[in-house]
C-alpha distance (Angstrom), angle and dihedral (degrees) to the residues before:
residue distance angle dihedral
M1 . . .
L2 3.82 . .
L3 3.76 126.5 .
I4 3.76 124.5 -177.6
S5 3.79 124.4 -174.7
L6 3.75 123.4 -166.6
M7 3.77 101.4 -162.9
D8 3.73 132.8 137.4
V9 3.68 106.2 -128.9
E10 3.79 128.5 160.2
K11 3.79 113.6 -84.1
K12 3.81 91.0 -114.4
Q13 3.85 88.9 56.3
H14 3.90 95.8 52.5
H15 3.82 95.1 92.6
A16 3.83 92.8 47.7
H17 3.77 92.3 47.5
A18 3.83 91.1 52.4
H19 3.77 89.1 51.2
S20 3.80 90.7 51.4
L21 3.80 87.3 57.9
L22 3.85 88.9 51.9
R23 3.80 90.3 49.4
E24 3.86 89.0 54.6
C25 3.86 92.2 45.8
L26 3.80 93.7 49.8
K27 3.82 91.1 51.1
K28 3.84 86.9 68.5
Y29 3.80 86.6 58.8
G30 3.75 93.0 48.5
I31 3.80 92.1 -108.7
A32 3.77 121.1 136.5
Y33 3.84 107.2 -146.7
D34 3.74 126.4 -170.7
E35 3.84 138.3 135.0
N36 3.77 89.8 -70.2
T37 3.82 96.7 56.8
P38 3.69 111.2 116.7
V39 3.73 112.7 -109.1
V40 3.80 128.3 -179.6
K41 3.76 125.4 -161.6
N42 3.85 129.1 -149.3
E43 3.73 122.2 -127.6
M44 3.88 90.7 -82.9
G45 3.82 92.6 48.2
K46 3.82 99.6 -101.2
P47 3.90 106.4 151.9
S48 3.75 128.2 -137.8
L49 3.75 136.4 171.1
A50 3.78 111.0 -88.4
E51 3.77 95.1 -151.7
H52 3.75 97.0 38.9
P53 3.88 109.7 50.4
E54 3.76 88.5 162.1
I55 3.78 92.3 66.8
F56 3.80 122.5 74.8
Y57 3.77 125.6 -170.6
N58 3.78 141.5 172.1
L59 3.78 133.0 -172.5
S60 3.78 136.1 -157.1
H61 3.75 136.8 177.8
A62 3.71 138.8 179.3
D63 3.84 138.8 162.9
G64 3.80 104.4 -40.4
I65 3.83 98.7 -7.9
A66 3.82 140.1 76.4
A67 3.72 129.0 -179.1
C68 3.84 139.7 -171.3
Y69 3.75 130.7 -168.2
V70 3.79 122.8 -169.1
T71 3.78 122.0 177.9
D72 3.86 144.8 140.5
A73 3.93 96.1 -92.8
E74 3.73 138.1 46.7
C75 3.79 107.7 -67.0
G76 3.80 144.4 172.0
I77 3.79 135.7 -161.9
D78 3.75 132.9 -168.8
C79 3.80 129.6 -176.2
E80 3.73 130.0 -175.9
R81 3.76 139.7 173.4
V82 3.81 108.3 -121.7
R83 3.74 111.5 -112.6
P84 3.84 134.1 151.4
Y85 3.76 106.4 -54.9
R86 3.91 123.9 -129.3
P87 3.82 111.2 -120.9
N88 3.85 90.9 -151.7
V89 3.79 90.0 61.8
M90 3.73 89.1 52.4
K91 3.82 92.4 49.8
R92 3.75 93.4 58.0
A93 3.80 103.0 31.3
F94 3.90 104.3 38.8
S95 3.72 129.8 77.2
E96 3.70 120.1 -122.6
S97 3.86 90.9 -102.2
E98 3.80 90.4 50.7
R99 3.82 91.9 52.0
Q100 3.81 86.4 50.5
L101 3.74 90.7 51.7
M102 3.80 89.9 50.6
E103 3.86 90.3 51.0
D104 3.84 89.4 50.0
T105 3.75 92.6 49.1
P106 3.85 113.4 98.2
D107 3.85 110.7 -106.8
A108 3.80 93.2 -114.1
E109 3.87 90.2 58.2
R110 3.77 99.6 38.1
D111 3.85 97.8 96.2
L112 3.74 89.4 51.5
M113 3.71 92.9 48.3
F114 3.77 92.0 50.3
F115 3.84 91.6 53.7
R116 3.85 91.5 44.2
L117 3.87 88.7 58.1
W118 3.80 94.7 37.4
T119 3.83 95.1 51.7
L120 3.80 90.1 47.9
K121 3.75 90.1 53.8
E122 3.80 92.5 47.6
S123 3.80 92.1 47.8
F124 3.85 88.3 53.0
V125 3.75 97.2 50.2
K126 3.70 91.6 44.0
T127 3.81 89.6 53.0
I128 3.79 94.0 52.0
G129 3.79 88.0 46.4
I130 3.77 97.3 -125.2
G131 3.83 102.0 105.1
I132 3.80 122.6 -156.2
S133 3.78 92.5 -33.5
Y134 3.88 82.5 87.9
P135 3.79 112.8 96.5
L136 3.81 95.4 -102.3
A137 3.84 94.3 -162.1
D138 3.89 89.2 63.0
V139 3.79 92.0 68.3
N140 3.81 109.3 69.8
F141 3.79 128.8 -163.0
S142 3.77 133.5 -171.7
F143 3.78 134.8 158.5
I144 3.74 134.5 -126.7
G145 3.83 105.6 -171.0
D146 3.81 105.7 -52.7
N147 3.84 92.2 -21.0
I148 3.79 120.7 107.3
I149 3.76 113.0 -143.2
C150 3.84 118.8 -160.3
N151 3.88 129.6 178.9
E152 3.84 88.4 -139.8
K153 3.82 112.8 86.9
N154 3.79 129.0 -143.9
F155 3.77 96.1 38.0
L156 3.77 130.4 108.2
F157 3.76 121.0 -149.5
R158 3.77 133.6 -163.5
Q159 3.77 129.5 176.3
Y160 3.81 135.1 -164.4
I161 3.73 124.8 -163.0
I162 3.77 107.5 -161.0
R163 3.81 132.6 -161.8
D164 3.85 96.4 7.4
G165 3.69 93.3 -53.1
E166 3.83 101.8 -40.0
Y167 3.85 90.0 119.0
V168 3.77 139.4 26.3
V169 3.77 124.6 -158.5
S170 3.87 118.7 -173.7
L171 3.72 126.9 -173.6
C172 3.81 130.7 -166.5
K173 3.79 127.1 -171.0
K174 3.85 127.7 -177.5
I175 3.75 110.9 -123.7
């Protein structure tokens, strides 16, 4: 189950807002979730429900957006508001083919392309539970039409571009 909320909340409320989405998602699974729900974390800090190991979830939030993904396998989600990208981040986090893709993208669409790639990378590392300590340039993405191509096998990716490119939400699920 995927829930996305476009809502301007104060920065200090982003985390709580994302958890309210998780609460709504878990209701559909018959699970009451609140601040007292037992949660365990893996060695890298990825949380899971202590009493429901069959349920996997991940949360993300950014300026004006929060998202929650709940499913039956390891998963990750990342959402971002599109803004001017930072070339230095691209240099250390993107593969050579991704940098070429960025160069081939028209200037007017380059910020969006950056965040399409970035959110896919983030959703992947969140799925595997490592976070950005993973060498991001090692996971490579490209697009053929609406299809997302990745060099890592056994993962399914989806992406949503919201409000004419104002936001990008990417999901990853281990299959």
